[in-house]
N, CA, C and O of each residue as an XYZ file, in Angstrom:
624
protein
N     -10.317     16.658     32.465
C     -10.133     14.826     31.311
C      -9.576     14.294     32.027
O      -8.609     14.690     32.678
N     -10.487     12.509     32.046
C      -9.859     11.864     32.802
C      -8.721     11.174     32.676
O      -8.183     11.440     31.601
N      -7.758      9.919     33.719
C      -7.251      9.837     33.095
C      -5.995      8.820     31.889
O      -4.855      8.878     31.427
N      -7.610      7.716     31.883
C      -7.590      7.027     31.187
C      -8.372      7.206     29.090
O      -8.576      6.345     28.234
N      -8.507      8.302     29.089
C      -8.756      8.356     27.589
C      -6.964      8.737     27.037
O      -6.536      8.218     26.005
N      -5.599     10.205     28.354
C      -4.721     10.635     27.525
C      -3.657      8.743     28.095
O      -2.878      8.085     27.406
N      -3.978      8.574     29.052
C      -3.259      6.544     28.949
C      -3.460      5.849     27.434
O      -2.570      5.457     26.679
N      -4.585      5.829     27.277
C      -5.493      5.496     26.329
C      -4.062      5.811     24.517
O      -3.238      5.189     23.845
N      -4.537      6.827     24.600
C      -3.984      7.829     24.047
C      -2.289      7.409     23.737
O      -1.518      7.330     22.780
N      -2.295      7.214     25.170
C      -0.253      7.775     24.650
C       0.349      5.882     24.807
O       1.476      5.786     24.319
N       0.082      5.197     25.083
C      -0.300      3.476     24.632
C      -0.742      3.287     23.550
O      -0.796      2.064     23.414
N      -1.181      3.886     22.476
C      -1.162      3.986     20.669
C      -0.112      4.922     20.789
O       0.603      4.380     19.946
N       0.384      5.641     21.062
C       1.474      6.192     20.697
C       2.509      5.172     20.776
O       3.016      4.690     19.763
N       2.871      4.793     22.099
C       4.323      3.645     22.038
C       4.134      2.723     21.566
O       5.140      2.035     21.391
N       2.491      2.011     20.969
C       2.754      1.078     20.563
C       2.670      1.204     18.781
O       2.069      0.369     18.105
N       3.446      2.500     18.147
C       3.191      3.062     16.663
C       4.928      3.295     17.265
O       5.498      3.545     16.203
N       5.910      3.337     18.262
C       6.955      3.800     19.058
C       7.237      5.475     18.237
O       8.109      6.033     17.572
N       6.079      5.722     18.720
C       6.307      7.327     18.584
C       6.532      7.844     19.925
O       6.837      9.036     19.960
N       6.435      7.088     21.301
C       5.926      8.079     22.133
C       6.965      7.045     23.067
O       6.735      5.849     23.251
N       8.104      7.761     23.582
C       8.703      6.517     25.067
C       8.512      6.692     26.302
O       9.144      7.563     26.899
N       7.033      5.408     27.326
C       6.758      5.681     28.703
C       8.040      5.593     28.961
O       8.864      4.849     28.430
N       8.309      6.999     30.463
C       9.505      6.230     31.210
C       8.521      6.312     32.701
O       7.701      7.138     33.100
N       9.010      5.138     33.221
C       7.868      4.675     34.573
C       8.472      5.658     35.124
O       9.611      6.052     34.875
N       7.187      6.377     36.431
C       7.711      7.492     37.193
C       8.314      8.884     36.712
O       8.819      9.740     37.438
N       8.153      8.924     35.342
C       9.172      9.539     35.116
C       7.966     10.812     33.904
O       8.272     12.004     33.865
N       6.829     10.336     33.145
C       6.473     10.713     32.283
C       6.569     10.146     30.655
O       7.022      9.121     30.145
N       5.892     11.384     30.126
C       6.755     10.408     28.652
C       7.144     11.624     27.244
O       6.974     12.838     27.139
N       7.615     10.768     26.497
C       8.389     11.821     25.787
C       8.136     11.187     24.050
O       7.629     10.120     23.702
N       8.572     12.045     23.402
C       8.649     11.839     21.850
C       9.561     11.754     21.583
O      10.402     12.652     21.532
N       9.786      9.706     21.109
C      10.374      9.247     20.683
C      11.649     10.369     19.362
O      11.427     11.498     18.923
N      12.920      9.432     19.083
C      13.640     10.093     18.222
C      13.261      9.291     17.178
O      13.084      8.074     17.223
N      13.136     10.067     16.180
C      13.023      8.870     13.976
C      14.195      8.358     14.680
O      15.188      8.952     15.099
N      13.772      6.793     14.730
C      14.726      5.285     14.353
C      15.109      4.993     13.294
O      14.426      4.062     12.867
N      16.486      5.548     12.040
C      16.523      5.084     11.430
C      16.473      3.654     10.596
O      16.384      3.392      9.396
N      16.601      2.617     12.152
C      16.176      0.873     11.668
C      14.718      1.089     11.141
O      14.268      0.646     10.085
N      14.094      1.813     12.023
C      12.424      1.891     12.007
C      12.103      2.563     11.163
O      11.327      2.029     10.369
N      12.387      3.619     10.956
C      12.811      4.060      8.452
C      12.978      2.801      7.594
O      12.190      2.557      6.680
N      13.752      2.204      7.821
C      14.207      1.976      7.013
C      13.377      0.575      6.482
O      13.147      0.291      5.306
N      12.925     -0.366      7.920
C      11.938     -1.611      7.616
C      10.406     -1.499      7.496
O       9.661     -2.458      7.294
N       9.922      0.123      7.683
C       9.026      0.313      6.879
C       9.361      0.764      5.288
O       8.874      0.323      4.247
N      10.094      1.518      5.439
C      10.290      1.596      3.876
C      10.137     -0.237      2.759
O       9.632     -0.787      1.780
N      11.032     -0.388      3.937
C      11.402     -2.497      3.221
C       9.996     -3.016      2.647
O       9.837     -3.399      1.488
N       8.853     -2.965      3.781
C       7.412     -3.896      4.098
C       7.067     -3.249      2.936
O       6.811     -3.919      1.935
N       7.003     -1.591      2.906
C       6.539     -1.016      1.580
C       6.401     -1.533      0.336
O       5.403     -1.813     -0.328
N       8.412     -1.676     -0.025
C       9.274     -1.657     -1.335
C       8.539     -2.745     -1.435
O       7.857     -2.832     -2.457
N       8.471     -3.778     -0.505
C       8.273     -5.605     -1.155
C       6.803     -5.783     -1.162
O       6.550     -6.532     -2.106
N       5.893     -5.498     -0.647
C       4.205     -5.284     -0.606
C       3.877     -4.957     -2.085
O       3.429     -5.633     -3.012
N       4.241     -3.751     -1.966
C       3.167     -2.779     -3.408
C       3.143     -3.150     -4.312
O       2.204     -3.170     -5.109
N       4.665     -3.723     -4.459
C       4.460     -4.547     -6.053
C       4.016     -5.588     -6.557
O       3.919     -5.917     -7.739
N       3.664     -6.263     -5.350
C       3.011     -7.588     -5.756
C       1.485     -7.276     -5.560
O       0.762     -8.060     -6.174
N       0.820     -6.283     -4.825
C      -0.196     -5.863     -4.566
C      -1.005     -5.209     -6.040
O      -2.138     -5.248     -6.518
N       0.331     -4.610     -6.399
C      -0.162     -3.387     -7.854
C      -0.636     -5.354     -9.025
O      -1.747     -5.875     -9.122
N       0.697     -5.859     -9.641
C       0.491     -7.265     -9.894
C      -0.429     -7.798     -9.868
O      -0.577     -8.538    -10.840
N      -2.056     -7.796     -8.410
C      -2.883     -8.109     -8.354
C      -3.755     -7.892     -9.150
O      -4.317     -8.569    -10.010
N      -3.881     -6.276     -8.589
C      -4.492     -5.319     -9.279
C      -4.439     -5.490    -10.446
O      -5.454     -5.906    -11.003
N      -3.175     -5.217    -11.265
C      -2.910     -4.403    -12.465
C      -3.636     -4.758    -13.719
O      -3.052     -5.671    -14.303
N      -5.546     -4.026    -14.804
C      -5.586     -4.034    -15.289
C      -6.811     -5.257    -14.942
O      -7.056     -6.126    -15.780
N      -7.709     -5.187    -13.283
C      -8.329     -5.852    -12.654
C      -9.464     -5.588    -12.103
O     -10.292     -6.385    -11.663
N      -9.510     -3.956    -12.142
C     -10.219     -3.249    -11.548
C     -11.850     -3.272    -12.291
O     -12.182     -3.789    -13.357
N     -12.394     -2.776    -11.642
C     -13.989     -2.321    -12.145
C     -13.694     -0.603    -12.133
O     -12.783      0.017    -11.586
N     -14.479     -0.269    -12.701
C     -14.895      0.556    -13.062
C     -14.777      2.107    -12.210
O     -14.322      3.220    -12.476
N     -15.554      1.376    -10.899
C     -15.770      2.141     -9.416
C     -14.916      2.444     -9.002
O     -14.734      3.604     -8.633
N     -13.948      1.388     -8.892
C     -12.223      0.771     -8.090
C     -11.852      2.183     -8.651
O     -11.795      3.216     -7.983
N     -11.517      2.006    -10.493
C     -10.897      3.303    -10.973
C     -11.477      4.502    -10.623
O     -10.873      5.553    -10.409
N     -12.663      4.316    -10.572
C     -13.458      5.950    -10.112
C     -12.087      6.775     -8.743
O     -11.316      7.729     -8.849
N     -12.433      5.607     -7.372
C     -12.078      6.236     -7.059
C     -10.179      6.190     -7.150
O      -9.995      7.256     -6.564
N      -8.896      5.737     -7.445
C      -8.192      6.303     -7.448
C      -7.845      7.541     -8.465
O      -6.756      8.095     -8.322
N      -8.911      8.073     -9.683
C      -8.543      8.783    -10.407
C      -9.050     10.164     -9.762
O      -8.722     11.282    -10.158
N     -10.048      9.825     -8.525
C     -10.700     10.637     -7.959
C      -9.408     11.275     -6.762
O      -9.094     12.436     -6.496
N      -9.049     10.375     -6.403
C      -7.380     10.746     -5.138
C      -6.286     11.910     -5.838
O      -5.631     12.843     -5.374
N      -6.493     11.246     -7.378
C      -5.071     11.964     -8.127
C      -5.674     13.496     -8.484
O      -5.114     14.571     -8.269
N      -7.147     13.231     -9.170
C      -7.895     14.227     -9.014
C      -7.671     15.733     -7.798
O      -7.756     16.955     -7.915
N      -7.428     14.994     -6.938
C      -7.549     15.687     -5.040
C      -5.921     16.434     -5.328
O      -5.468     17.572     -5.206
N      -5.467     15.328     -5.694
C      -3.968     15.129     -5.442
C      -3.276     16.941     -6.436
O      -2.839     17.961     -5.904
N      -3.429     16.690     -7.650
C      -3.448     17.735     -8.686
C      -3.760     18.794     -8.275
O      -3.176     19.782     -8.721
N      -4.729     18.930     -7.342
C      -5.219     20.694     -6.904
C      -4.642     21.580     -5.791
O      -4.599     22.790     -5.571
N      -4.101     20.154     -5.014
C      -2.811     20.194     -3.535
C      -1.451     20.315     -4.731
O      -0.340     20.199     -4.216
N      -1.472     20.488     -5.934
C      -0.018     21.190     -6.181
C      -0.372     22.812     -6.356
O       0.332     23.617     -6.966
N      -1.462     23.060     -5.767
C      -2.058     24.567     -6.400
C      -2.029     24.969     -4.983
O      -1.482     26.072     -4.949
N      -2.401     24.547     -3.655
C      -2.295     24.981     -2.560
C      -0.958     25.589     -1.685
O       0.171     25.128     -1.853
N      -1.212     26.525     -0.871
C      -1.344     26.914     -0.472
C       0.785     26.063      0.398
O       0.350     25.486      1.394
N       1.754     25.917      0.418
C       2.738     25.175      0.936
C       2.405     24.442      2.273
O       2.756     23.268      2.389
N       1.833     24.989      3.158
C       1.752     25.687      4.683
C       0.020     24.170      4.677
O      -0.033     23.154      5.369
N      -0.810     24.558      3.877
C      -2.707     24.104      4.270
C      -2.224     22.550      3.355
O      -2.861     21.579      3.763
N      -1.259     22.243      2.267
C      -0.961     21.307      1.531
C      -0.055     20.398      2.188
O      -0.577     19.294      2.341
N       0.831     20.462      2.522
C       1.302     19.201      3.146
C       1.039     18.293      4.064
O       1.734     17.280      3.999
N       0.212     18.349      4.937
C      -0.253     17.323      5.339
C      -1.125     17.197      4.239
O      -1.058     16.093      3.698
N      -2.065     18.137      3.659
C      -3.381     17.557      2.240
C      -3.083     16.314      2.111
O      -3.690     15.282      2.395
N      -1.608     16.628      1.436
C      -1.626     16.193      0.120
C      -0.513     14.555      0.699
O      -0.284     13.605     -0.051
N       0.091     14.695      2.477
C       0.849     13.490      2.641
C      -0.309     12.421      3.907
O      -0.045     11.482      4.657
N      -1.927     13.379      3.525
C      -3.084     12.459      3.857
C      -3.526     11.613      2.485
O      -3.977     10.468      2.434
N      -3.218     12.651      1.257
C      -4.322     12.033      0.072
C      -2.889      9.964     -0.897
O      -3.162      8.997     -1.609
N      -1.507     10.534     -0.143
C      -0.640      9.799     -0.964
C      -1.237      9.310     -0.008
O      -2.390      9.738     -0.055
N      -1.031      8.289      1.303
C      -1.665      7.697      2.106
C      -3.055      7.171      1.832
O      -2.973      5.957      2.018
N      -4.232      7.466      1.499
C      -5.101      7.077      0.806
C      -4.831      6.565     -0.229
O      -5.540      5.581     -0.435
N      -4.048      6.792     -1.080
C      -4.164      6.807     -2.588
C      -2.779      4.748     -2.422
O      -2.595      3.934     -3.327
N      -2.337      4.713     -1.298
C      -1.764      3.327     -1.115
C      -2.709      2.125      0.310
O      -2.391      0.978      0.626
N      -3.570      2.764      0.721
C      -4.301      2.698      1.578
C      -5.609      1.648      0.895
O      -6.059      0.687      1.519
N      -6.122      2.091     -0.595
C      -6.638      1.719     -1.335
C      -6.354      1.109     -2.198
O      -7.136      1.060     -3.147
N      -5.125      0.389     -2.237
C      -3.974     -0.479     -2.721
C      -4.314     -1.474     -2.288
O      -4.841     -2.306     -3.027
N      -4.088     -1.756     -0.694
C      -4.796     -2.642      0.036
C      -5.859     -2.514      0.291
O      -6.422     -3.587      0.507
N      -6.477     -1.634      0.384
C      -7.792     -2.749      0.435
C      -8.987     -2.752     -0.141
O     -10.082     -2.854      0.413
N      -8.594     -2.566     -1.974
C      -8.892     -3.284     -3.657
C      -8.611     -4.573     -3.546
O      -9.386     -5.449     -3.930
N      -7.310     -4.833     -2.932
C      -6.369     -6.067     -3.230
C      -7.724     -6.959     -1.226
O      -7.547     -8.058     -0.702
N      -8.232     -6.445     -1.023
C      -8.555     -7.738      0.604
C      -8.335     -7.542      1.158
O      -8.913     -7.930      2.173
N      -7.044     -6.551      1.275
C      -5.732     -6.177      2.863
C      -5.986     -5.416      3.449
O      -4.998     -4.683      3.420
N      -7.202     -4.681      4.482
C      -7.081     -3.564      5.241
C      -6.222     -4.515      6.536
O      -5.468     -3.897      7.287
N      -6.368     -5.688      6.670
C      -5.582     -5.835      8.129
C      -4.320     -5.225      7.717
O      -3.834     -4.247      8.285
N      -3.854     -5.763      6.818
C      -2.685     -5.862      6.231
C      -2.085     -4.150      6.138
O      -0.881     -3.915      6.235
N      -2.846     -3.334      5.990
C      -2.679     -1.337      5.495
C      -2.611     -1.357      7.081
O      -1.487     -0.956      7.384
N      -3.242     -1.614      8.056
C      -2.963     -0.876      9.362
C      -1.567     -1.227     10.170
O      -0.972     -0.530     10.992
N      -1.176     -2.801      9.565
C      -0.126     -2.838     10.458
C       1.049     -2.704      9.699
O       2.097     -3.064     10.235
N       1.097     -1.984      7.861
C       1.559     -0.967      7.626
C       2.049      0.168      8.121
O       3.127      0.680      8.424
N       0.969      0.384      8.104
C       0.838      1.800      8.615
C       1.614      2.322     10.167
O       2.146      3.369     10.536
N       1.402      1.251     10.677
C       1.432      1.147     12.262
C       3.537      1.406     12.335
O       4.214      2.332     12.782
N       3.998     -0.189     11.523
C       5.336      0.370     11.039
C       5.762      1.449     10.236
O       6.963      1.666     10.077
N       5.071      1.997      9.825
C       6.148      2.680      8.629
C       5.528      4.812      9.446
O       5.415      5.960      9.017
N       5.337      4.003     10.810
C       5.088      5.242     11.274
C       7.006      6.527     12.125
O       7.157      7.647     12.613
N       7.620      5.714     11.892
C       8.606      6.224     11.926
C       8.809      7.338     10.062
O       8.837      8.568     10.033
N       8.916      6.393      8.759
C       8.663      7.072      7.434
C       8.102      8.233      7.709
O       8.816      9.223      7.871
N       6.056      8.343      7.857
C       5.807      8.621      7.897
C       6.093     10.075      8.154
O       5.789     11.070      7.496
N       7.040      9.883      9.762
C       7.624     11.270     10.429
C       8.635     12.013      9.946
O       9.197     12.951     10.511
N       8.923     11.396      8.495
C      10.831     11.537      7.744
C       9.814     12.491      6.363
O      10.123     13.423      5.621
N       8.589     11.713      6.532
C       7.716     12.079      5.210
C       7.052     13.149      5.509
O       6.846     13.813      4.493
N       6.619     13.620      6.459
C       6.015     15.136      7.013
C       6.721     16.929      6.948
O       6.362     18.065      6.637
N       8.590     15.776      7.766
C       9.530     16.842      7.399
C      10.016     16.991      6.846
O      10.870     17.830      7.135
N      10.063     16.481      5.648
C      11.058     16.397      4.194
C       9.764     17.322      3.521
O      10.282     18.197      2.827
N       7.999     17.451      3.480
C       7.162     18.008      2.920
C       7.794     19.607      3.335
O       8.128     20.679      2.831
N       7.698     19.008      4.409
C       7.102     21.151      5.192
C       9.219     20.880      5.138
O       9.127     22.074      5.423
N      10.302     20.635      5.085
C      11.310     21.777      4.546
C      11.770     21.380      3.748
O      12.986     21.193      3.774
N      10.802     20.976      2.360
C      11.442     20.714      0.889
C      10.476     20.917     -0.100
O      10.353     21.620     -1.104
N       9.464     19.595      0.854
C       8.450     20.293     -0.880
C       8.555     19.988     -1.943
O       7.608     20.234     -2.690
N      10.115     19.115     -2.640
C      10.097     19.372     -3.761
C       9.751     18.033     -4.084
O       9.514     17.800     -5.270
N       9.666     16.981     -3.145
C       8.634     15.396     -3.479
C       7.563     15.565     -3.855
O       7.114     14.665     -4.566
N       6.690     16.728     -3.576
C       5.284     16.448     -4.267
C       5.268     16.311     -5.608
O       5.073     15.127     -5.879
N       5.377     16.942     -6.517
C       5.181     16.194     -7.869
C       5.996     15.266     -8.144
O       5.609     15.045     -9.292
N       6.962     14.434     -7.956
C       7.404     13.195     -8.427
C       6.617     12.258     -7.866
O       6.464     11.459     -8.790
N       5.817     11.708     -6.618
C       5.064     11.559     -6.085
C       3.636     11.248     -6.116
O       2.943     10.329     -5.679
N       3.232     13.321     -7.396
C       2.451     12.653     -7.881
C       2.569     11.718     -9.511
O       1.935     10.758     -9.948
N       3.251     12.225     -9.852
C       4.189     11.018    -11.331
C       4.380      9.591    -10.443
O       5.253      8.915    -10.987
N       4.061      9.205     -9.745
C       4.331      8.242    -10.107
C       3.080      7.830     -9.732
O       2.566      6.874    -10.313
N       2.490      8.427     -8.815
C       0.926      7.903     -8.678
C       0.535      7.404    -10.442
O       0.448      6.330    -11.037
N       0.370      8.937    -10.820
C      -0.242      8.628    -11.957
C       0.255      7.385    -12.852
O      -0.359      7.045    -13.864
N       1.710      6.570    -12.283
C       1.762      5.682    -13.640
C       1.794      4.385    -12.586
O       2.044      3.369    -13.235
N       1.610      4.084    -11.094
C       0.583      3.489    -10.468
C      -1.071      3.083    -11.442
O      -1.598      2.006    -11.720
N      -1.509      4.681    -11.757
C      -3.031      4.431    -11.908
C      -3.157      3.597    -13.981
O      -3.971      2.951    -14.641
N      -2.484      3.895    -14.071
C      -1.545      3.594    -15.390
C      -1.902      2.916    -15.200
O      -3.116      2.715    -15.225
N      -0.756      1.885    -14.788
C      -1.376      0.340    -14.329
C      -2.193     -0.387    -14.226
O      -2.520     -1.532    -14.538
N      -2.553      0.565    -13.657
C      -3.858     -0.166    -12.111
C      -5.592     -0.071    -13.985
O      -6.559     -0.802    -14.200
N      -5.199      0.836    -14.542
C      -6.146      0.651    -15.619
C      -5.936      0.035    -17.075
O      -6.773      0.169    -17.968
N      -4.792     -0.621    -17.216
C      -4.130     -1.377    -18.049
C      -4.261     -2.302    -17.901
O      -5.160     -3.078    -18.226
N      -2.904     -2.461    -17.091
C      -2.254     -3.817    -16.888
C      -0.971     -3.202    -16.856
O      -0.722     -2.104    -17.354
N       0.129     -4.202    -16.042
C       1.345     -4.101    -16.254
C       1.879     -4.041    -17.703
O       1.349     -4.738    -18.568
N       3.010     -3.149    -18.012
C       3.203     -3.425    -19.564
C       4.555     -5.327    -19.287
O       5.286     -5.650    -18.351
N       4.203     -6.093    -20.766
C       4.795     -6.962    -20.831
C       6.199     -6.981    -20.953
O       6.613     -5.985    -21.546
N       7.452     -8.115    -20.441
C       8.611     -7.298    -20.430
C       9.424     -7.899    -21.865
O      10.506     -7.422    -22.206
């Protein structure tokens, strides 16, 4: 393999703060950064409720069907072998959140969000592999979000 694709891949990983490039020495996987983790979590905690408020009760039947299909696939995942399920569930979880951004018209913000949350994703993978306890709670949260998207937010 030529050096160019390897170099480009390393630069992409570096831009997501996943790899530290050491000049004249090589590259190493970066340590998980708690400040980066907190930053990614804060971005999602701030942006996603606003997206939900903007979409709740306003989606087309086709858009709702996309969310429902993701939920159905997540429900099936709860019964898969754990080793197969972890990556699959996190991928579906990302798809669910990506769809919130897409249906809001913010695909570029999702791309930026995905880059900023790389350390959060690493912790999610570790948590999923080691604990797996939160998959059912994430599924319940997604069901609740879907209900809001379908029916609108409850009045205060």
